[in-house]
C-alpha positions in Angstrom: 51.8 41.7 105.8 53.8 43.8 108.2 55.8 45.3 105.4 53.0 46.4 103.1 49.4 47.3 103.1 49.0 45.1 99.9 50.3 41.5 100.1 50.5 39.1 97.2 49.6 35.4 97.4 50.0 32.6 94.9 48.8 29.4 96.7 45.2 29.6 97.9 46.1 27.4 100.8 48.5 30.1 102.1 45.9 32.7 101.6 43.2 30.6 103.4 45.6 30.1 106.3 46.2 33.8 106.6 42.5 34.6 106.3 41.8 32.1 109.1 44.3 33.8 111.4 42.8 37.2 110.6 39.2 36.0 111.3 40.3 34.4 114.5 41.8 37.7 115.6 38.7 39.7 115.0 39.3 41.2 111.5 36.5 41.9 109.1 37.3 40.1 105.9 35.6 41.0 102.6 36.2 38.8 99.6 36.1 39.9 95.9 36.5 37.5 93.0 38.5 39.7 90.6 38.7 36.9 88.0 35.2 37.7 86.9 35.7 41.4 86.5 35.6 42.0 82.7 35.3 45.7 82.9 36.1 48.5 85.4 32.3 48.8 86.0 32.4 45.2 87.4 35.0 46.3 90.0 33.0 49.4 91.0 29.7 47.4 91.3 31.3 44.8 93.6 33.1 47.4 95.8 30.0 49.5 96.1 27.9 46.5 97.1 30.3 44.9 99.5 31.3 48.1 101.3 27.9 49.7 101.3 28.9 52.8 99.3 26.3 55.5 99.2 23.9 55.7 96.2 25.7 58.7 94.8 28.9 56.7 94.3 30.3 57.7 90.9 31.7 54.4 89.7 35.1 55.8 88.7 38.5 55.5 90.3 38.4 59.0 91.8 35.0 58.1 93.5 36.5 54.8 94.7 39.3 56.7 96.3 36.7 59.1 98.0 34.6 56.2 99.3 37.5 54.2 100.5 38.6 57.3 102.5 35.2 57.1 104.2 35.7 53.4 104.8 39.1 54.2 106.3 37.3 56.4 108.9 34.7 53.6 109.4 31.9 55.8 108.2 30.5 52.8 106.3 31.8 49.5 105.0 34.2 48.8 107.9 33.0 47.8 111.3 34.6 50.0 114.0 34.5 47.2 116.5 36.6 44.9 114.3 40.4 44.6 114.7 40.7 45.9 111.1 39.4 45.5 107.6 40.9 43.1 105.1 40.0 43.3 101.4 40.8 39.9 99.7 41.0 40.0 95.9 41.3 36.6 94.3 42.1 35.8 90.7 43.6 39.3 90.4 45.9 38.2 87.6 42.9 37.8 85.3 41.7 41.3 86.0 45.3 42.6 85.6 45.6 41.0 82.2 42.3 42.7 81.1 42.9 46.1 82.6 46.4 46.5 83.9 46.3 50.2 84.6 43.0 50.0 86.4 44.2 47.0 88.4 47.4 48.7 89.6 45.7 52.0 90.3 43.1 50.2 92.4 45.8 48.7 94.5 47.4 52.2 94.8 44.1 53.6 96.0 43.7 50.9 98.5 47.2 51.4 99.8 46.7 55.2 100.2 43.5 54.7 102.1 45.1 51.9 104.3 47.7 54.5 105.2 45.0 57.0 106.1 43.2 54.3 108.2 46.4 53.7 110.1 46.8 57.4 110.9 43.3 57.5 112.4 43.7 54.4 114.5 42.2 51.8 112.1 43.7 48.9 110.3 43.1 48.2 106.6 44.9 45.6 104.5 44.5 44.0 101.0 45.4 40.4 100.2 45.8 39.9 96.5 45.8 36.3 95.2 47.2 35.6 91.7 47.5 32.4 89.8 50.5 34.0 88.1 53.5 33.5 90.4 55.3 36.3 88.5 52.8 39.0 89.0 54.2 42.3 90.3 53.2 45.9 90.6 55.1 49.1 90.7 55.2 51.2 93.9 51.8 51.4 95.6 51.5 54.4 97.9 55.3 54.8 97.5 55.8 51.2 98.6 55.9 47.9 96.7 53.4 45.1 97.0 55.4 42.3 98.6 54.9 38.5 98.6 53.8 36.9 101.8 56.5 35.3 104.1 55.7 31.7 103.0 56.0 32.5 99.3 58.5 35.4 98.9 61.2 33.1 97.5 60.9 32.1 93.8 61.2 28.4 94.5 58.2 28.6 96.9 56.1 29.7 93.9 57.4 27.0 91.5 59.9 29.3 89.8 63.6 28.6 89.4 
């Protein structure tokens, strides 16, 4: 996680171990099951609910960016007393198959706001679990989403 604000996971056991460590160290962890998102509206509904977005939330990617900026400043959604905020997206490969551009743009938005959070003294990360060990994304916030330390090698993800 040290090299990127968005970190990819394949095995849920590795993800669970990471989440356990983060919880033990005071992080606020919010889980989203992206595998059930059939539309972009599903993503927006879940983010708005989990992060307590205001009623005027527009339910589009630009509005997601605006509200996550407020979350980065701990105006709502993130506890200022927590070590940091971790967004966990499981089954993200399913959502990526359905809406690839929205899926990648969402991670880009999270990355940009995680960078903002860091600049104002807060921590924000995103852990992305995929059942597809080959999943990859282009640059996110001018950086690439990298695999976690336990699974960065192909053979650790069952690939030759």
